[in-house]
N, C-alpha and C positions, 0 to 999 in steps of 0.2 A: 563893638556895635556902633553903627553910624546913627547920629541924631537926625539925619536928613530924611524927610518923609519920602515915601515911594513915588509920589507924584511930582517930585522936584529933581531935576538933573541939571548939571552945569555943562558948558561946552567942554571943560576939562574932563568930565566924566565920559563924554562921548569920544573925545580924542584918545584918552587912555584905553577905553574899551576897544576902539578901532585898532589901536596899536597891538592889542593882544589877539585880535581876530584873524583867523586863517582864511576866511572867505571875504574879507575886505568890507564887511558890513557889521555894524553894531547897533543893537536895539537898546536905547537908553530909557525909553518910557513906553509903557503899554498899559492899556485898560480896556476891558471888553474886547471889541473888535479893532480898536485903534492901536497902531504901533508906530512909534517915531524912531527912525534910525538914521545913521550917518553912513554913507556909502562912498568908498574911494576905490574905484577899479584900478587894477595894476596891469598895464599893457593891453588888456583885452577885457571887454565887458561881456561876460558870457550869459547874460540874463535870458530867461525864458519868460513867456507870459505868466502873469500872476493871477491868483484866484480872486483877489480883491481889487477894487479901484485904488489908485494911488496918485499921489502928488509928489513931484520933485521940486525942490527949491535949491537952485544952484548957490552953493556957499562960497566956493573958491574956484578959480581957473575958468577955462573955456572948453567947449566940446561941440561936436555936431551930434544932434539927437535924431535917431531914426525912429519913426512912429508909423507903423503900418507902411504905407507907400510914400511917406513924407520925410524930408530931411531939412533940418533947420539948425542954424548956428545958435548956441546958447552961451551965456556968461553970467557972472555974479548977479544974483537977484532975480533972474528969470525963473518963472514958475510954470511947471508943465503938468498937465493932467493926462493920465493914461487909464482908460477903462479896463476893467478886469478882462483877461483873456487876449488882449491885443499884443502883438509882437512889437518890441521896442528895445533899444539899446543906445549907449553912447559910443561914439567913434571919434577918432582924431582928437582925443582929449589931452589937455596939457598935463604936465607932470604934477602940478599942484591942484588938479581937479578933485573936488568932492561935492557931494550934494546931500541935503536932507531928504529923507524919504518918509512919507506918511501913507500908511495903509489903513483902510477902515471899511466897515460895512460887511455885508454878507458875501459868501462865496458867489461868484457870478456877477458881482457888482450891484449897484442900485439902479432902479429904473428911472 
């Protein structure tokens, strides 16, 4: 049994979990409606719109981000917001690309 509290996770925890994940996404912390994960697409980003609002914080690499009818280049440290239900995905991402993902709030997003 681990002595680590459920509200604490290390980067190593996320990377190890992601390494075991078959869907290239690992949730390392969750509480109520909040979920913090690490996402590393492989070749293709097959995302569909999500039921909750979300934030991406680019951790490594570069990509282009498609959000509704917009396209923008993103890199380490960039932070992106996507409202619930909006089409989005990463394209042309580097081999080392990964991003933190934070989901929160009610289904359908906040007003």
